Structures are given as structure tokens and as C-alpha cells.
C-alpha positions in Angstrom: 121.6 87.5 115.1 118.4 89.6 114.6 117.0 90.1 111.1 118.1 93.1 109.1 116.2 96.3 108.1 116.5 99.6 106.4 119.9 101.3 107.0 121.5 98.1 108.2 124.7 96.9 106.5 124.4 93.7 104.6 126.8 91.2 106.2 129.7 90.2 104.1 128.7 86.5 104.1 130.6 84.0 101.9 127.9 82.2 99.9 127.8 79.4 97.4 125.7 80.3 94.4 124.8 79.3 90.9 127.6 81.8 89.8 130.2 80.4 92.1 131.4 81.1 95.6 132.0 84.7 96.7 131.5 87.3 99.4 128.3 89.4 99.2 130.1 92.7 99.3 132.1 91.7 96.2 128.9 90.8 94.4 127.3 94.2 95.2 130.4 96.3 94.3 130.7 100.0 95.0 128.0 101.6 92.9 124.3 101.5 92.4 123.0 98.7 90.1 122.7 99.5 86.5 120.1 98.4 84.0 121.6 94.9 83.9 121.0 92.9 87.0 122.2 89.4 87.4 120.1 86.9 89.4 121.6 84.0 91.2 120.5 81.3 93.5 122.3 81.1 96.9 122.7 77.7 98.6 121.1 78.0 102.1 120.4 74.4 103.3 119.9 75.3 106.9 117.9 78.5 106.1 120.4 80.6 108.0 120.6 83.3 105.3 116.8 83.6 104.8 116.3 84.0 108.5 119.1 86.6 108.9 117.7 88.6 105.9 114.1 88.3 107.1 113.1 86.4 103.9 110.8 83.8 105.4 107.2 83.4 104.2 105.4 82.1 107.3 102.6 80.6 105.2 104.8 78.7 102.8 106.0 75.4 104.3 107.9 72.6 102.5 107.1 68.8 102.9 109.5 68.7 106.0 107.7 71.5 107.8 110.4 74.1 107.1 109.5 77.7 106.1 110.2 78.6 102.5 111.6 82.0 101.4 109.3 84.9 100.6 109.9 87.0 97.5 112.1 89.6 98.9 114.0 92.3 97.0 116.6 94.5 98.7 118.2 97.5 97.1 121.7 97.8 98.5 123.5 101.1 98.2 127.1 101.7 97.4 127.8 101.8 101.1 126.5 98.2 101.5 123.4 99.4 103.5 119.8 98.3 102.8 118.1 101.3 101.1 114.8 99.6 100.4 113.2 96.2 100.9 110.1 94.8 99.1 108.6 91.9 100.9 106.0 89.8 99.1 104.5 86.4 99.9 106.0 83.6 97.9 102.7 83.4 95.8 103.0 87.0 94.5 105.2 88.3 91.8 107.1 91.6 92.0 106.3 94.8 90.1 109.5 95.6 88.1 108.2 99.0 87.0 107.9 99.9 90.7 111.4 98.6 91.5 112.9 100.7 88.7 110.9 103.8 89.8 112.1 103.4 93.4 115.7 102.8 92.3 115.6 106.0 90.3 114.2 107.9 93.3 116.8 106.5 95.7 119.7 107.4 93.3 118.4 111.0 92.9 117.9 111.3 96.6 121.4 110.2 97.3 122.9 112.5 94.7 120.8 115.6 95.0 119.4 115.5 98.6 115.8 115.4 97.4 112.7 113.5 98.5 110.0 112.2 96.2 106.3 112.7 96.9 103.5 110.2 96.8 103.0 108.6 93.4 106.2 110.3 92.0 107.4 109.3 88.6 110.7 110.2 86.9 110.6 113.7 85.5 108.0 114.9 88.0 108.4 117.4 90.9 110.5 116.5 93.9 111.0 118.1 97.3 114.4 119.3 98.6 115.1 117.6 101.9 114.7 119.6 105.1 117.9 121.3 106.2 119.0 122.2 102.6 119.2 126.0 102.4 118.2 128.1 99.4 121.8 128.7 98.3 122.5 125.0 98.6 119.4 124.1 96.6 120.4 126.4 93.8 123.7 124.5 93.5 121.7 121.3 92.7 121.7 122.5 89.1 118.0 122.0 88.7 116.3 123.5 85.7 113.7 125.5 87.6 112.9 126.2 91.2 109.1 126.1 91.6 108.4 126.7 95.3 110.2 127.8 98.4 108.8 127.1 101.8 110.5 127.4 105.2 110.7 123.6 105.6 110.8 122.3 102.1 111.4 123.4 98.5 109.9 121.8 95.4 111.6 121.8 92.0 111.8 120.1 88.7 113.5 116.7 89.0 117.3 116.6 88.3 118.2 115.4 84.9 114.6 115.6 83.7 114.1 116.0 80.0 110.5 117.1 80.7 110.2 119.3 83.7 106.7 119.6 85.0 104.8 122.4 86.7 102.7 122.2 89.8 99.7 124.0 91.3 100.4 122.4 94.7 101.6 124.7 97.5 
């Protein structure tokens, strides 16, 4: 089976972990992760799972010549599909602030049909996805619509305590 990528459904594998045996879909549940995330170690003696999930670090080899896992973080949506994947070499740690920023952006995009621009931070301007009409965008309950353009609309971020203004057109 080829490795998985964005938009692919995570297979409902039954795995043995440090938290017991269960199916992956049961572990992910039916909602976005909250602020509490549990980490577990999955038993994968034949490297089947890391190969399937594209989690191999080609430069990290154990004493038997087997590839070791990379530092991969997947964000799985309520629909069990991969919404984001961070792939780092095994020697590099993750940026938790970036993970939380991207999780917030993914949740807002799913709920409000918006897109976040480069270097976006929570509370800053976002862009309404193409195909959303002006009447639809007004029903998003945003605090202030800042720019209308034939292909995109920019507005204050949903649920923002501190809406910002922009001079970008």
C-alpha cells in the first residue's frame, strides 16, 4: 500500500500501544483535538505502520540497518482524514507554537470557510475562500468585513477578541 498524504483517510488499523490495544479511529474520535493531547507509543516491530504513514527518516538507521521513524506529526480531522502533516528528521524537535497556530487555522477554515494568509496568527485577518458569495460571507458572523474583491474577501478572524485592520488590498 502506498504511503498516505493530505486528504487521505487514516486506515483504521488495530494497534498495540502503551495505552492498550485499540483501533486508530476510536483513538481519534469524532472531533478536533482539544488542548489536552495524549501521546502514546505504538508497537511496530516490522515497521509496517511507519512505512504506511510515510514516517521513515532515511538518514536514521538502527544497528541492524533498519530505517528509524522520523518526527512526524499528523493532524487528523473529525472525518478521519489527514488535514496536515509535519515531517521533521529524527534529530529535530517540533515547534509546538506552530502546531497550535496551524490547528487553530484548520479549525477556523473548516467552520467558517476561510483561508489564512502567510504568517497568520490567531486574531489577524483571514481570507474568505473562493466561491463564498457576499451574502454567504455576511452569515459568517464576523465582527467586521474589511475588503471585498471578486475572488476573495478579507475580514477579521472569527471569534477574535482583538480584530485587526489592514492596509493590504
